[in-house]
C-alpha positions as a printed Julia matrix, in Angstrom:
268×3 Matrix{Float64}:
 21.15  125.38   58.26
 21.63  128.95   58.29
 23.89  128.79   61.95
 25.36  125.84   63.57
 23.55  126.31   66.23
 21.3   123.73   68.21
 19.72  124.52   71.64
 18.31  121.71   73.82
 15.71  121.94   76.6
 15.95  118.93   78.97
 13.39  117.61   81.75
 13.33  114.61   83.44
  9.43  114.94   83.87
  6.64  114.08   81.6
  6.94  117.33   80.44
  8.16  117.52   76.58
 12.47  117.51   75.96
 12.82  119.43   72.62
 15.93  120.58   70.18
 16.21  123.75   68.21
 18.12  123.52   65.57
 19.6   126.82   63.65
 18.25  129.28   65.63
 20.24  132.31   65.93
 19.33  132.9    69.15
 17.58  131.19   72.65
 13.57  131.64   72.93
 12.49  133.21   75.56
  9.76  130.91   76.46
 11.88  128.11   76.72
 13.7   130.23   79.85
 12.05  130.05   83.1
 10.62  133.77   83.72
 11.16  134.08   80.27
 14.64  136.12   80.72
 17.37  135.62   78.29
 19.25  138.06   81.39
 19.57  134.02   82.55
 21.48  132.1    79.84
 25.48  132.46   81.16
 28.19  131.25   78.54
 30.76  129.18   79.3
 33.43  129.14   75.78
 35.36  125.85   74.89
 38.76  127.17   74.3
 40.06  123.72   71.81
 39.12  124.45   68.18
 39.04  120.86   67.44
 37.14  118.98   70.49
 34.12  121.07   71.12
 31.68  120.35   73.93
 34.97  120.08   76.03
 35.39  122.46   79.05
 39.18  122.82   80.21
 38.3   121.86   84.36
 36.48  121.03   86.68
 37.23  123.6    89.52
 35.14  122.18   92.6
 32.21  120.49   94.22
 29.77  121.61   96.91
 26.9   119.0    98.2
 24.14  120.72   99.72
 23.47  125.15   99.93
 25.54  125.47  102.69
 29.53  126.24  102.04
 30.69  124.56  105.26
 29.35  121.63  106.15
 26.57  118.62  105.0
 24.0   117.77  106.78
 26.01  115.09  108.5
 27.97  117.36  109.11
 31.52  116.76  106.65
 32.87  119.74  104.83
 30.67  120.57  102.25
 32.9   122.36   99.5
 36.05  121.85   98.6
 38.03  122.07   95.57
 40.1   119.83   92.74
 43.21  121.74   92.45
 45.78  118.89   92.16
 42.83  116.82   90.3
 41.61  119.1    87.17
 39.69  117.35   84.55
 38.6   118.4    81.51
 34.27  118.41   81.17
 32.76  116.84   77.77
 29.1   117.93   77.87
 26.98  115.21   76.12
 23.38  115.02   75.35
 23.58  111.6    74.02
 25.01  110.17   77.65
 22.94  109.66   80.39
 24.52  109.69   83.65
 27.32  111.34   85.0
 30.84  109.54   84.5
 33.54  110.78   87.1
 37.3   110.15   87.53
 38.42  107.27   88.71
 39.1   108.05   92.4
 37.37  111.56   92.03
 33.62  109.89   91.38
 34.31  107.72   94.73
 35.26  110.2    96.97
 31.53  111.95   95.34
 29.7   109.39   95.86
 30.86  108.28   99.51
 30.38  111.73  100.62
 26.37  111.9    99.06
 26.09  108.93  100.44
 27.83  109.22  103.97
 25.51  108.46  107.19
 22.68  106.52  105.39
 22.6   103.06  103.92
 24.48  102.07  100.28
 25.79   99.27   98.57
 28.8   100.66   96.21
 30.37   98.68   93.26
 33.94   98.92   92.53
 33.69   96.67   89.58
 31.03   98.9    87.95
 31.39  102.45   89.63
 27.36  102.51   90.8
 26.44  103.21   94.01
 22.78  101.89   95.18
 21.1   103.64   97.84
 17.97  102.85   99.87
 14.99  103.83   98.0
 13.65  105.55  102.18
 16.11  107.82  102.31
 16.35  110.05   99.5
 14.91  113.53  101.38
 18.12  112.69  103.39
 20.29  113.42   99.76
 21.9   117.01   99.06
 22.18  118.71   95.52
 25.03  118.73   94.2
 27.03  122.06   92.66
 29.67  121.91   89.97
 32.2   124.51   89.49
 33.62  124.92   86.22
 35.63  127.76   84.02
 34.38  130.0    88.19
 30.95  128.89   87.42
 28.9   127.18   89.81
 25.67  124.58   88.31
 23.6   122.83   89.99
 22.64  118.83   89.36
 18.99  118.84   92.24
 18.59  115.29   93.18
 15.72  115.24   91.02
 18.41  114.89   88.62
 20.43  112.19   90.05
 18.31  109.69   91.51
 17.61  106.76   90.01
 14.81  104.57   91.01
 14.2   100.77   89.3
 10.49   99.2    89.72
 10.8    95.29   90.28
  9.76   93.01   88.23
  7.05   91.82   91.13
  4.52   93.21   92.81
  5.54   91.67   95.9
  9.78   93.44   95.58
 10.48   96.49   96.7
 11.98   98.87   94.5
 15.8    99.59   93.91
 17.89  102.78   93.56
 21.29  104.25   92.79
 22.88  107.73   92.58
 23.68  108.35   88.73
 26.65  109.37   88.92
 29.23  106.32   87.79
 32.24  106.41   88.62
 34.77  105.54   85.91
 38.44  104.57   86.52
 39.68  104.12   82.8
 39.07  107.6    82.0
 40.59  111.8    83.09
 37.15  113.62   82.66
 34.11  113.94   83.13
 31.38  113.29   81.02
 28.48  115.38   82.04
 25.49  114.46   80.67
 21.8   114.35   80.87
 22.15  113.84   84.67
 23.68  117.71   84.2
 21.92  118.79   81.39
 18.79  118.12   82.74
 16.96  121.34   83.59
 18.56  123.67   81.52
 18.18  125.32   78.21
 21.57  124.4    76.8
 22.8   126.39   73.35
 25.34  124.76   71.48
 26.43  127.94   69.24
 29.87  126.48   66.79
 28.93  129.11   64.22
 32.71  130.15   65.02
 34.66  127.07   65.05
 37.32  129.17   66.46
 34.95  130.8    69.25
 32.73  127.89   69.96
 30.43  128.25   73.49
 27.78  126.57   75.0
 25.23  128.83   77.11
 22.86  127.41   79.79
 20.22  128.78   81.38
 17.27  126.98   83.49
 14.63  126.22   81.09
 11.22  127.26   81.51
  9.9   124.45   83.97
 12.81  123.71   85.86
 13.33  123.43   89.61
 17.47  124.59   88.88
 18.06  128.42   90.13
 20.02  130.13   87.61
 23.8   129.43   86.95
 26.24  131.67   89.65
 29.02  133.45   87.67
 32.77  134.42   89.1
 32.2   132.02   92.44
 34.88  131.96   94.49
 36.52  128.77   94.38
 36.58  127.22   98.73
 40.09  127.05   99.96
 39.39  123.08  100.8
 41.16  121.07   98.53
 39.68  117.23   97.96
 42.94  115.25   99.19
 42.92  117.75  103.11
 38.71  116.45  104.23
 39.41  112.68  102.49
 40.15  111.61  105.79
 36.46  112.6   106.29
 35.35  109.78  104.63
 37.25  107.17  107.04
 36.16  105.08  110.71
 38.73  108.08  112.46
 36.32  110.46  111.28
 33.23  109.18  111.66
 34.43  107.68  116.1
 35.31  110.98  116.76
 34.14  114.1   115.27
 32.58  115.39  117.75
 35.39  115.59  120.04
 38.17  116.65  117.42
 39.58  120.4   118.22
 43.43  121.8   117.71
 46.45  118.47  118.08
 43.91  115.37  117.86
 42.48  116.47  115.11
 46.11  116.74  112.9
 46.72  112.94  114.8
 44.15  111.46  114.36
 43.66  112.92  110.12
 47.82  111.79  109.65
 46.31  108.83  110.95
 43.12  108.28  108.5
 45.25  109.5   106.01
 47.63  106.49  106.15
 44.88  104.18  106.75
 43.65  105.14  102.75
 47.0   104.78  101.75
 46.87  101.67  102.74
 43.56  100.36  102.43
 41.51  103.16  100.41
 38.92  104.99  101.37
 36.13  101.73  101.69
């Protein structure tokens, strides 16, 4: 192999996925609009751990930077909960660290029918509510990457025609890991270039591929001011019951009670 470079074109449709091996540059035909300038580079800082990046910095649910469709905070940082990101084409799902995975799943499913299985870390959802779910955006090394509903939504057809299909979210809370494992749910829709030609300066490049509906990776995006710890209380019944009337001192009081509730009983 002339170059230690591999390119992956991953689709979630009938369009064929493929791998390019040893090409010095990404073929423009594989990129959205044939535009190589869409490629955004992410550096791999650890020479002995190629495909591992230092941290996931923030998350956003939906296109609004303030509120989700269910009126919860949509964008917040992981300032005190930064975990490395491992990119892996051999993994189907996204596996999120304990706590962060649970929080993200609950925020996604808030206001909808769902069942969270603590033992497996999986979120089962009502197949008829797909249109109510929103895209997810992860910020890694200052760049914002998108995970579309189509990427993380899984529908399993029943064995018997009289039974309904089952649906689940392709993000799993894994209680035993201290990193984000970003598999095909994250990589789908991107053409990725895995460049280890120089092991001391390894990198990955991302761009929406030719048939992708993903937007271009946003570079140097501002990190949200709100911290995940600040918005946890929104996932309690205190917020659900009173958010229409929350102002000033009342908000502070309810937030304090909600945080005590989380301390004693956890998120449910």
